[in-house]
N, C-alpha and C positions, 0 to 999 in steps of 0.2 A: 222449280224450287226444291231444294233438298234440305233435310234437317237430320241431325244426328239424334237418334232415339235414345241410345244409351251407350255408354262406354265403360266397360269394367274389365280390368285385368287384361286378358288377351283377346277380347272380342269387341268388335265395333258393329253397330247397327245403324243403318241409314234408311230413310224413307224418301223415295224420289218419285215425283209426278211425271207422267208421260209427256212427250213433246208431240207436235203435229207429225203425222195425222192421227195419232192415238192419244188424244188429250185425256181420255177417261182412265187410261192405264195408271195403276199405282204399283210401285215396286218397293220391295223390301230387300235390302242387301245386308247380309251378315258376313263378317269376316272374322275368323278366329285363327289362332296359331295352333298347329297340331304339335305332337311330341317330337317331330323331326324339324321343327322351326319353319315349316312351310305354312303358307296362308291358305286356308280353305274358305272359298267363296261360295255362298249360297244365295242365289237370286230367285225371288218369288215375285211373280207379276200377276195382278188381278185386273179385271175389267178390261181385258185386252181383246179387241176384235179379231176374228180369224183373218189371217193375212189376205186371203182371197176377197174378203169383203172390203178391204181398203183399196185393193186393185187386183184384177184378175191375174196380173203377171207375178204376184208374190205367192210363194208357197210355204214359207216358214220364217221363223225368227232365229237369228244367230246371236251368240254372245261372244264378245271379243274382250281381250285383256291387252291394254296398251301400257307399256312400261317406258317411262321417260329415258331416252338414251339407249334403249334396247330394241324396241320395235313393238309390233302388234302380233298377237297370237289368237287364233280362233279357239275359244274354250269349248265350243260345241253348239249344237242346236238346242233351242229351248224345248223342253218336253212340254208340249202345248196340248191342252184339252179344249177342243172347239165348244163342246157343250157347256162346260163350266167357265169358259173364257179366262183361263188362267194357265200359267206355265211355270216351270221350275228348272233350275240347272244348278249343279254343284261342280266346282272345278278347283284345282289346286295350282298354286303358283309359288315359286320360291321368293318372289319379290315382295317387299314390304310396302311399296308405294306404287300404285297403279290406277288406271282408269278402266271402268267397266262400261262397255257399250252394248246396247241391245239394238239390233238393226233388222229391218225387213229385208228379206232376200228372195230372189227368184230362182236361185240355184243352190241346192243343198251342199254342193262342194265348193262354194265360193271361197277364195283365198284372201280376199280383201273385203272389208265391209262396204255395203252400199251407202249412198248418201242419205238414206232414210233412217236416221237415228231416232229411236223411240225413247231410250234411256241413256243418259251419259252422267257418270259420277266418278270423281277422283276419290279413292279410298286409301286408307293406310297412312303410314308415316314414313318420311324420308329417312 
C-alpha cells in the first residue's frame, strides 16, 4: 500500500510498505525537480533485513528506474547499514514519470532486476 505524504511545488513524497519477503520494510521516496529540470530521487528504507538473512544467496539491494516506453535503468545499489537495518540511495533521471523498484540481488553487477521486488512505486507525472 502506498500513500502520498505531501505534494508541494516541485517535490512529491511517498510512503511505501515492503512486499514479501521483507514485509517490515518501510520506504520513503522523495522526488524533486532540480534547476536543470531533472528529477532527483531519494529513497530511504527502514526496518529492512540484511539480504543474507532473507536468503544466503542474496548480497545486496539494487534500485531500478523503469520508464514507460523507454526501458529500465539500474540507479545503483542501496547504501545499506546492516546494524541499523536501513538504506538510502539518491539518483537523477530526466524523466517525469517513472517506476521505482527495490530488489534483492545476488550479483552486484546485475543488469536486470531479480524477481524479488521489495518496493515498487510509480512516481511523477506523465
